[in-house]
C-alpha positions as CSV (number, residue, x, y, z in Angstrom):
1,M,0.0,0.0,0.0
2,S,1.2,3.5,-0.7
3,E,1.3,6.3,1.8
4,T,-1.4,8.1,0.0
5,A,-3.8,5.2,0.5
6,T,-3.3,5.2,4.2
7,Q,-3.6,9.0,4.7
8,D,-6.2,10.4,7.1
9,T,-9.2,11.6,5.1
10,K,-9.7,14.6,7.5
11,N,-6.2,16.0,6.9
12,P,-4.7,14.9,3.5
13,N,-1.2,16.3,4.6
14,L,-0.7,13.6,7.2
15,T,1.4,10.6,6.4
16,A,0.9,7.1,7.6
17,A,3.6,7.5,10.3
18,S,2.0,10.7,11.7
19,V,-1.4,9.0,11.7
20,A,0.0,6.1,13.7
21,D,1.8,8.5,16.0
22,K,-1.4,10.4,16.6
23,A,-3.3,7.2,17.3
24,A,-0.6,6.1,19.8
25,R,-0.8,9.5,21.6
26,D,-4.6,9.3,21.8
27,A,-4.4,5.7,23.2
28,A,-1.9,6.8,25.8
29,I,-4.1,9.8,26.8
30,K,-7.1,7.5,27.1
31,E,-5.2,5.0,29.2
32,A,-3.9,7.8,31.5
33,D,-7.4,9.2,31.9
34,N,-8.8,5.8,32.8
35,F,-6.0,5.3,35.4
36,F,-6.7,8.6,37.1
37,K,-10.4,8.2,37.0
38,A,-10.3,4.8,38.7
39,D,-10.8,4.5,42.4
40,I,-7.5,4.2,44.2
41,K,-8.3,2.0,47.2
42,D,-4.7,1.6,48.3
43,A,-4.1,5.3,48.7
44,P,-2.6,6.3,52.0
45,Q,-4.9,8.0,54.4
46,G,-3.9,11.1,56.5
47,N,-2.1,14.3,56.0
48,P,1.3,14.7,54.5
49,S,3.1,15.1,57.8
50,D,1.8,11.7,58.9
51,L,3.0,10.1,55.7
52,F,6.5,11.8,56.1
53,K,6.7,10.5,59.7
54,K,5.9,7.0,58.6
55,F,8.4,7.2,55.7
56,A,11.1,8.5,58.1
57,A,10.4,5.7,60.6
58,K,10.7,3.1,57.8
59,M,13.9,4.7,56.5
60,N,15.4,4.7,60.0
61,Q,14.5,1.1,60.5
62,D,16.0,0.1,57.2
63,S,19.1,2.1,58.0
64,A,19.5,0.4,61.4
65,E,19.1,-3.1,59.8
66,Q,21.7,-2.1,57.2
67,R,24.1,-0.9,59.9
68,D,23.6,-4.1,61.9
69,Q,24.5,-6.2,58.8
70,I,27.6,-4.2,58.2
71,D,28.7,-4.4,61.8
72,A,28.1,-8.2,61.8
73,S,30.2,-8.6,58.7
74,K,33.0,-6.4,60.2
75,E,32.9,-8.5,63.4
76,A,33.1,-11.7,61.4
77,R,36.1,-10.4,59.5
78,V,37.9,-9.4,62.7
79,V,37.2,-12.8,64.2
80,E,38.5,-14.5,61.1
81,E,41.6,-12.4,61.0
82,S,42.3,-13.2,64.7
83,I,42.0,-16.9,64.0
84,N,44.3,-16.7,61.0
85,D,46.7,-14.6,63.1
86,D,48.0,-17.5,65.2
87,E,51.3,-17.6,63.3
88,P,54.1,-16.1,65.3
89,K,55.3,-12.8,64.1
90,V,59.0,-12.7,63.3
91,K,61.0,-9.5,62.8
92,A,62.6,-9.3,59.5
């Protein structure tokens, strides 16, 4: 098929690519409208300060867990080095 056969009848200056591009944009806009019009049941309740407090508490908890993991790995490395350090040290 030639491009002239697939042109939009409303605007004869549009090519097949621009018609497909316009259709894709229209579909994306329709999908976005449906998304925002839908009921969001999992939306958090409360005011923003409550949400920020919950977020900060979660971040602090995650940070504490991360620090504990790092400390445990450092402690394991120190214990391993002390076990491997049984060889007598000789001055060169």
